[in-house]
N, C-alpha and C positions, 0 to 999 in steps of 0.2 A: 273839358273836354275839345271845344271848341278848337284851342291856342294849337293844342301838338298837329292838326289837321291845315293850318298855315290859315285859319280863319281870322281877320281881324274883328274884334270885339271890344266895346264900351260898354262897361257895367254902368247904370245910371240907378241911383241909391235914393230911392226917393219916400224911405222909411225913415221919419224925423226922429224914430225912437232908437233906431239901430245904431247907436253911439259908438258901439265897437266892430267895427265891421269885419269879419273874416274873409272879405275879399279887396284886392286895390279896384276902387271906380274913376271912373273917368270924370263923373258930377256927382255931388252929393248935395243931398238940400238942406244936409245942414251949414251948407255957408248962404244959404237964404234963409231959414229957421229952423231953431231948435226948439223940441219938444218940452225940454226943461226949461228952456226961458219963458215958452207960454203959458206952462203950466206955473211956474213961481209969477210970471206979472197979474196972471189972468184968474187966480186961484182955482184951476179945473185939475180934474183929474185926468189919467191918461187919456182914457175913453175920448173926452171933451176934447182936450188937447189936440188930439190926432184930427180928429174934423176940424177944429180951428185951421190946422197945419196945412190941412188939404185944402179949404177954403183959403186959406191965404196964396198957394200954390197956384191955386188957379185963377186968382186976380194978380196974380205976377207970372202968367204965363209966358210973358215975353223974355224973363229973363233965362227960362228954361230952353227955350228956342234958340237963344243966343249961345248958351252951352253947350246944343246940338250941334248949332253949323260946322263947325269943325270936322265932326264923325257921319256926316249925314252921306256922304259919297260912298266911302270906301269899307265903310265900319257894321259888323253886324251888332245891333243896339239889344241889350236885355236890361228891364224894367224892375227893379226890383218895388213893390209895392209892399205897405205897410199888411201885416194878415189880421187887421180888426175887420168881421167881417159887415158889420153894418157900413162901410164906407162902400161896400160894392152893392147893398142890394136894397137900402134906405135911403142913404144920400146920394147926391148926384155931382158930389166932387169930382171923387175919382174919377166918372164916365166924360164926365166936360173937359177934364184936362188931357185924358184919353183922344175925343174925338176933336179937340183942337188942335194933338198934335197929328195926327191924322189927317185933316183939314188942312192945316197950314204946309205942313211939311210931307207930307205924301208919304206918310208910311206906309207899311202893311204889316198889321201888329198880330200877334195870337196871343190871344190869353192862354196861363198856364195854370191852371186851379191845385193846387196840393190839397190832398186830405191822408189825415193816417189813416195807413191800410188797417191797423187793429181797432179801427170802429166795426169794420165788418164781424166782430165775434160778436158786437152787442147790434141783436137787430131794430133795438130804438134807434140806436146811435147811428147806424146805417142807412134809417130810412133818412134823417134828420139830416146824413150828409149828404140824399139825393136832393133834399126838397133845395140846401142851401145851393148846390152847383147848380139845378133847376134856376133858382131864381137869380143867381150871378149870369150864368149864360142869357137869362132872357133882360137883364136889368141890363148889361154892358155890349149887348149884340154885337160881341166879338165874333171872328173863328176861334173856336174853346176848345180846349185839351185840358180831361180832367184826369188826373194823378191818382192814383193809390200810392202814395210818399210811404217809405221805410218798411215796405214791403219784406224785406227780410226778418219785420219784429210782429208781422201780419199774426203769429199765433200766439206771441205772448202773455194776449189776456183770455186765452182761452181760445178752443176748435172752432172750425168753423163746421156752421149747420150744413152749407153744401160744398159744393166743389167751386173754385176760383172763378171760371167761368159763369156762373152764376151774378158773382154781382161785379166783375168786372162788366159783362152786357147788360146789366141789369136785367135780367129774364123776370118772368111772370112774379109780381108781388106777391100776390095771393099764396102762396108756397109760405111767405113768411108769418101768414096770421099766427097758424099754430103757434111759432116760436115767440112772435109778439106776448100772447096768451098767457105761455108759461111765467110773465113775469106779474106778480098781483098788482105792483102797483099802475101795470097800465093795461090791466084789463079793463076798468070804466073808460078807458078811451077807445075804446073798439072801435066803434064804428067812425069815428072821427081817425086813426090810424088807417083805417081800410079807404076811407074817402079821400086820403091826399098820396095814398099807395095808387089809386087809379088816377089822379091828375099826375102824377109821375109815368105813370105805363100809358094814358092820353096823348101825354106830348110825344116821348118816346126819343128824347133827346139826348137823353145823361148815359153814358159809359164811360168806362174807365180803362187810362194805361199806365203801367206798372213803374216805378222806379227803387232800384237800389242804388244809392249814390257810390256806394264804394265798388259798384261793378263797372267797368268799362262798357261791357257788352250792353247792359241794361240802360245804362246812360246812351249810349250810342243808339239803339231802337228809339229813346223817347227822342232825341235831335231830329232824329230822321223825318219823323211825325210832324213836329213841330216844322221844318222846312218843309213841307210838303203842304201844310196849313199856310202858312203865309207866304209860301210862293217861292221860298229861297231854293227850293229844290231846283226853278225853271232857269235862274241866275246864269248856269253853266252850257245851257243850248243854245242852237243858232235861233232863226226866227221861222223853220219850217213848222207847219201848222202839226205836219205827223208826226215830226219829234216829241212835237207839244203834246200833242193828245194821247203819245204811247205813253209818256208817266205821267198824265193826270189818269188814265183810266186805268194805269196799272194797281192790280191788287198789291196790298198791304201786306209784302215778302215775311213781316216780321208778327204777323198775328199768333203763330203757333205761339212762337216766346211771351207773348200776353197773359196766355194762361197753361195752356198742359205743361210747357217747360218751364213756367215760372214756378207752379203749382208742386213737380217735381222737385225743385231746387229749394224752396221753403219750406212746405208744408209736410208733416209728419202723414205716412200711411196709416190710416187707421186700422185697418184687415190688418198690417203687416205686428203694427203695437198690441192690437190685440191678442194674435200669435204669440206674438212672442211673451205678454204676461202671461199665458196658458201655461208656454214650457215653465217658463221662472219656480 
């Protein structure tokens, strides 16, 4: 998406398990350490091996800094981290790597956290996704954008109990209680679930954007949001404080796309479906 608009992009692969890259990367952690070698040498499983690799990268951060230097001045950097959630809210290695890059290289980074959209179809999984997102936000301490990815597949596992904006804006989670209690497996955890929902509501930090990677408009809207979060959107303006404040305070004109238009495009109209069913 960034290449057609003239943006020079350098992709940095920091996932040592990603040995079949679907993209061309400027820097690859496999030039430093390979997960397969770590697992073989130290008799570790995939999870333990990834933790070891992140620890090794942290101790050899100079290697990454040297690799980044040619791209710092005129490239937009995209870091692809492993998807193992423990790295971002249980272990400190990934956070340490990020913090060192920010301090030593004066980077303006935004964390983009992808969650499969179909998790919204299961209230319990949705609450788990919210907790994961909140934990990651608090642990990384970065400008943070949570994304419901694969939004085009959102109803493949069932219909949503509420409109899409309930899930993207993380509205009053007390409305989920009834649906959570319909699952006999979660009935005995009713009190715990309520307390967890209260924690999420009290922080009030989590919301979601949406992404259909096959849709250029969807990708473009997300890129705009990321650009505003990391400050890239300000790079093309002059030093006028007035001009700066206009952009900083401007409303997100793609908010409508985040909810109503996305729902109309990717989700079934239940009332229409029921009417059609009665007519058949």
